[in-house]
PLY file of the C-alpha trace (Angstrom):
ply
format ascii 1.0
element vertex 323
property float x
property float y
property float z
element edge 322
property int vertex1
property int vertex2
end_header
50.30 -11.56 -43.26
49.34 -7.85 -44.10
46.04 -8.93 -45.65
45.06 -11.00 -42.58
45.96 -8.03 -40.33
43.62 -5.67 -42.36
40.79 -8.22 -42.33
41.16 -8.57 -38.38
41.00 -4.71 -38.42
37.93 -4.43 -40.36
36.28 -7.05 -38.45
36.84 -5.54 -35.00
36.04 -2.14 -36.45
32.50 -3.57 -37.32
31.96 -5.15 -34.17
32.88 -1.84 -32.51
30.38 0.15 -34.61
27.52 -2.34 -33.79
27.97 -2.28 -30.13
28.04 1.42 -30.14
25.12 1.93 -32.42
22.35 3.95 -30.89
19.04 2.43 -30.01
17.27 6.22 -29.63
15.82 7.29 -32.95
14.29 10.47 -31.85
15.10 12.79 -28.83
12.72 15.94 -28.38
12.99 18.52 -25.56
9.66 19.81 -24.27
9.11 23.31 -24.39
7.04 24.29 -21.45
6.33 27.61 -23.14
3.81 25.95 -25.40
1.73 25.30 -22.16
0.48 28.64 -20.84
-1.55 27.40 -17.88
1.98 26.31 -16.16
2.80 29.85 -15.74
1.36 32.72 -13.50
1.88 35.47 -15.79
1.59 35.97 -19.85
5.33 36.28 -20.17
5.65 32.78 -19.00
8.41 33.56 -16.59
7.25 32.02 -13.28
5.71 28.49 -12.90
2.82 28.00 -10.85
3.39 26.64 -7.45
2.57 23.09 -8.29
5.12 22.91 -10.92
7.71 25.23 -9.63
10.45 22.55 -9.73
10.02 22.55 -13.60
12.50 25.50 -13.19
15.29 22.96 -12.53
14.31 20.10 -14.86
14.37 19.69 -18.48
11.97 16.92 -19.95
12.44 14.90 -23.31
10.30 12.52 -25.19
12.64 9.96 -26.56
11.62 7.35 -29.12
13.92 4.15 -29.16
13.77 0.75 -30.43
12.92 -2.41 -28.72
12.70 -5.46 -30.72
12.62 -3.48 -33.80
9.35 -1.49 -32.58
9.32 2.32 -32.17
8.90 2.91 -28.12
7.93 6.27 -26.77
9.28 7.31 -23.46
9.70 10.57 -21.32
12.87 11.29 -19.31
13.17 14.23 -16.62
16.76 15.39 -16.25
18.23 17.90 -13.91
19.55 21.19 -15.57
22.61 21.58 -13.38
25.75 19.70 -14.76
26.72 16.70 -13.24
26.05 12.94 -12.87
22.70 11.77 -11.51
21.69 8.55 -10.26
18.71 6.95 -12.37
15.13 5.87 -11.81
13.43 3.54 -14.25
9.68 4.05 -13.68
7.49 1.32 -14.86
3.82 2.65 -15.30
0.65 0.57 -14.24
-2.48 -0.37 -16.20
-2.65 -1.68 -19.52
-3.04 -0.14 -23.20
-3.91 3.46 -22.80
-5.37 3.00 -19.47
-2.49 4.39 -17.27
-0.64 5.46 -20.22
2.07 7.95 -19.44
1.72 11.49 -20.96
2.71 14.98 -19.96
-0.37 16.03 -18.11
-2.52 13.05 -17.77
-6.08 13.64 -18.42
-8.71 10.83 -18.36
-7.17 7.52 -17.16
-3.61 8.81 -18.05
-0.58 9.19 -15.97
0.71 13.06 -15.44
4.42 12.34 -15.55
5.27 16.18 -15.94
4.41 16.21 -12.30
5.60 12.83 -10.91
8.49 12.58 -12.95
9.83 16.20 -12.58
9.29 16.15 -8.97
11.68 13.29 -8.57
14.16 14.94 -10.70
14.20 17.95 -8.70
15.42 15.89 -5.92
18.65 15.03 -8.03
17.65 11.92 -10.11
17.11 11.31 -13.92
13.63 9.60 -14.03
12.66 7.75 -17.27
9.55 5.54 -18.15
8.31 4.47 -21.39
4.80 3.43 -22.69
5.10 -0.28 -23.26
4.45 -1.51 -26.77
0.96 -1.18 -28.13
0.21 1.59 -25.69
0.60 5.50 -26.13
2.63 6.26 -29.26
4.40 2.83 -28.94
4.33 0.39 -31.68
3.28 -3.24 -31.46
1.16 -5.39 -29.13
1.16 -5.23 -25.45
1.56 -8.99 -23.84
0.99 -7.78 -20.18
4.15 -9.20 -18.69
5.51 -10.83 -21.72
7.74 -9.64 -24.59
7.05 -5.97 -23.71
9.39 -6.48 -20.64
12.01 -6.11 -23.26
10.87 -2.33 -23.43
12.27 -1.93 -20.23
15.26 -3.83 -20.60
16.07 -1.80 -23.80
15.01 1.37 -21.75
18.12 0.41 -19.80
20.29 0.90 -22.85
18.57 4.24 -23.36
19.79 5.44 -19.91
23.58 4.48 -21.01
23.17 6.87 -23.89
22.11 9.85 -21.34
25.40 12.08 -20.90
24.22 13.15 -17.29
23.17 9.56 -16.10
25.32 7.81 -13.64
24.92 4.14 -15.04
26.50 2.64 -11.97
23.34 3.67 -9.96
20.31 2.98 -11.34
17.08 2.20 -9.44
13.53 0.99 -10.46
9.97 2.03 -9.60
6.79 0.44 -10.66
3.12 0.88 -9.59
0.46 -1.81 -10.07
1.11 -3.68 -13.38
4.27 -1.83 -13.32
5.21 -3.55 -10.02
4.79 -6.75 -11.64
6.76 -5.49 -14.63
9.30 -4.54 -12.07
9.55 -7.91 -10.46
10.03 -9.59 -13.88
12.73 -7.17 -14.94
14.62 -7.54 -11.57
15.08 -11.11 -12.32
16.73 -10.15 -15.89
18.89 -7.46 -15.00
22.20 -7.19 -12.75
22.63 -3.38 -12.54
19.74 -2.34 -10.45
20.83 -0.95 -7.03
17.37 -0.39 -5.41
13.58 -1.10 -6.16
10.34 0.47 -4.70
6.90 -1.54 -5.81
3.57 -0.15 -4.90
0.25 -2.01 -5.17
1.48 -4.60 -7.42
0.09 -8.29 -7.83
2.64 -11.00 -6.95
0.34 -13.82 -7.86
-1.80 -13.87 -11.00
-3.13 -17.18 -10.37
-5.42 -15.94 -7.82
-8.39 -14.56 -9.98
-10.44 -12.33 -7.80
-11.42 -10.09 -10.54
-13.03 -12.03 -13.30
-13.29 -9.00 -15.57
-9.65 -8.44 -15.17
-8.97 -11.69 -16.61
-11.68 -11.73 -19.34
-10.67 -8.10 -20.58
-6.98 -8.07 -19.66
-5.23 -11.35 -19.47
-7.26 -13.08 -21.98
-6.97 -10.09 -24.49
-3.41 -9.30 -24.06
-1.45 -12.58 -23.12
-0.73 -14.50 -26.16
-2.37 -17.91 -26.22
-3.74 -17.21 -22.87
-6.28 -20.22 -22.51
-4.14 -22.53 -24.23
-1.22 -21.72 -21.62
-3.01 -20.27 -18.80
-1.11 -21.91 -16.04
2.21 -21.34 -17.45
1.59 -17.92 -18.68
0.50 -16.85 -15.21
3.18 -18.40 -13.29
5.78 -16.33 -15.43
4.15 -13.19 -14.14
4.04 -14.50 -10.45
6.88 -13.32 -8.59
5.56 -15.32 -5.53
6.67 -18.60 -7.16
10.36 -17.47 -8.32
11.29 -15.31 -5.15
14.53 -17.17 -5.02
15.48 -15.48 -8.27
15.72 -11.84 -6.80
19.18 -10.75 -5.94
20.16 -10.41 -2.33
21.98 -7.37 -3.53
18.93 -5.10 -4.16
16.97 -3.88 -1.46
13.11 -3.77 -2.41
10.38 -1.49 -0.52
6.98 -2.98 -0.96
3.96 -0.56 -0.32
0.29 -1.41 -0.27
-3.03 -0.18 0.94
-4.95 -2.62 2.94
-8.19 -1.29 1.25
-7.03 -1.71 -2.13
-9.93 -3.53 -4.23
-7.80 -3.73 -7.26
-4.94 -5.67 -6.18
-5.50 -7.15 -2.46
-2.59 -6.22 -0.01
-2.00 -10.13 0.75
0.00 -10.19 -2.52
2.50 -7.85 -0.82
2.41 -9.71 2.57
2.85 -13.10 0.98
5.53 -12.06 -1.27
7.13 -10.51 1.62
6.97 -14.16 3.46
9.03 -15.62 0.31
11.32 -12.81 0.77
11.85 -13.84 4.09
12.48 -17.33 3.28
15.07 -16.51 0.50
16.71 -13.63 2.74
15.89 -11.03 0.14
16.23 -7.41 1.63
13.16 -5.95 1.79
10.93 -3.66 3.85
6.98 -3.80 3.71
4.79 -0.88 4.70
1.04 -1.55 4.74
-1.00 1.50 4.77
-4.62 1.23 6.96
-7.39 2.11 4.98
-5.54 3.07 1.80
-6.54 2.51 -1.84
-4.80 1.21 -4.77
-2.78 4.48 -5.16
-2.49 4.89 -1.30
-3.58 8.61 -2.17
-4.78 9.04 1.46
-1.29 8.82 2.70
0.32 10.70 -0.68
2.94 12.86 1.33
4.04 9.87 3.42
3.98 7.79 0.41
6.04 9.89 -1.62
8.47 10.63 1.17
8.99 6.86 1.82
9.85 6.66 -2.05
12.49 9.22 -1.85
13.90 8.34 1.28
14.26 4.76 0.16
16.26 5.94 -3.31
18.10 8.42 -1.42
19.48 5.83 0.96
20.14 2.82 -1.36
20.69 4.77 -4.68
21.67 8.17 -4.07
23.42 7.50 -0.93
26.18 5.16 0.28
24.26 3.09 2.60
25.38 -0.27 3.37
23.02 -3.37 2.18
21.05 -4.85 5.10
22.69 -7.60 6.97
20.26 -10.36 6.16
22.01 -13.18 8.30
20.13 -13.97 11.77
22.09 -12.00 14.12
22.12 -10.25 17.22
21.41 -11.67 20.97
0 1
1 2
2 3
3 4
4 5
5 6
6 7
7 8
8 9
9 10
10 11
11 12
12 13
13 14
14 15
15 16
16 17
17 18
18 19
19 20
20 21
21 22
22 23
23 24
24 25
25 26
26 27
27 28
28 29
29 30
30 31
31 32
32 33
33 34
34 35
35 36
36 37
37 38
38 39
39 40
40 41
41 42
42 43
43 44
44 45
45 46
46 47
47 48
48 49
49 50
50 51
51 52
52 53
53 54
54 55
55 56
56 57
57 58
58 59
59 60
60 61
61 62
62 63
63 64
64 65
65 66
66 67
67 68
68 69
69 70
70 71
71 72
72 73
73 74
74 75
75 76
76 77
77 78
78 79
79 80
80 81
81 82
82 83
83 84
84 85
85 86
86 87
87 88
88 89
89 90
90 91
91 92
92 93
93 94
94 95
95 96
96 97
97 98
98 99
99 100
100 101
101 102
102 103
103 104
104 105
105 106
106 107
107 108
108 109
109 110
110 111
111 112
112 113
113 114
114 115
115 116
116 117
117 118
118 119
119 120
120 121
121 122
122 123
123 124
124 125
125 126
126 127
127 128
128 129
129 130
130 131
131 132
132 133
133 134
134 135
135 136
136 137
137 138
138 139
139 140
140 141
141 142
142 143
143 144
144 145
145 146
146 147
147 148
148 149
149 150
150 151
151 152
152 153
153 154
154 155
155 156
156 157
157 158
158 159
159 160
160 161
161 162
162 163
163 164
164 165
165 166
166 167
167 168
168 169
169 170
170 171
171 172
172 173
173 174
174 175
175 176
176 177
177 178
178 179
179 180
180 181
181 182
182 183
183 184
184 185
185 186
186 187
187 188
188 189
189 190
190 191
191 192
192 193
193 194
194 195
195 196
196 197
197 198
198 199
199 200
200 201
201 202
202 203
203 204
204 205
205 206
206 207
207 208
208 209
209 210
210 211
211 212
212 213
213 214
214 215
215 216
216 217
217 218
218 219
219 220
220 221
221 222
222 223
223 224
224 225
225 226
226 227
227 228
228 229
229 230
230 231
231 232
232 233
233 234
234 235
235 236
236 237
237 238
238 239
239 240
240 241
241 242
242 243
243 244
244 245
245 246
246 247
247 248
248 249
249 250
250 251
251 252
252 253
253 254
254 255
255 256
256 257
257 258
258 259
259 260
260 261
261 262
262 263
263 264
264 265
265 266
266 267
267 268
268 269
269 270
270 271
271 272
272 273
273 274
274 275
275 276
276 277
277 278
278 279
279 280
280 281
281 282
282 283
283 284
284 285
285 286
286 287
287 288
288 289
289 290
290 291
291 292
292 293
293 294
294 295
295 296
296 297
297 298
298 299
299 300
300 301
301 302
302 303
303 304
304 305
305 306
306 307
307 308
308 309
309 310
310 311
311 312
312 313
313 314
314 315
315 316
316 317
317 318
318 319
319 320
320 321
321 322
């Protein structure tokens, strides 16, 4: 009997150790002192106005494991003690076009500004370079197995001491919006989402070069399984899989040549059909990034997360009601 109990104890401990094993393999704090252009003085005591919010934020580069691959990510965390809601940011683009790095550059996303600005509002913001981009290992699949990098990033969040893991939201733009749509159907702990300029139907090929240079090069066995692979990435076909408990803000510019605004319009109609809580906002004459309405766009994003993620707003009543 004693031997039996010893064996049970060992097995329980083995499972316990496995479940608690960290997927973070490297966490490095960014030292802003290494970037003199951020400061107004030689002593590096005062940030320039554009980056003044860095005073209240600590940023880390975090490498974690996803399907055995080393994935690069960045996280902006408020310095003040406390628990903070989390926004998982899903980048757009493909390969190194749109890859996240601290200060951007040619075709890069400057997350020192984007992440830290949101973190200054009381959020932890974290996002990764999907496999095959930035300093991440592996091969990108444009909405295939690389979605696992987002699912595993969710595990990273649970290892951040200041993260309020009961309040996690998701924010994706362009291709990152497509990744967000897919991830939302595979996760049950997201409280609110914002998607901008995202394609909801990849079957409509209105940019032949996009198919030739992106879909065909990144999606495995694309031409052999074209219809099936595009369906997997087209949210308009599986809108019924979205949770009725996750309010989604859809943003789009109706002069967006990269992704036509009809993608958000048609998806909104599917959300209507399945009573998924959403708000759709189309910006007149705006481009892919809605840069003509930058302040309004950013305020809309912040207001949405403040209401449904940080705040205690009740879910919208999607039942038909009223007089």
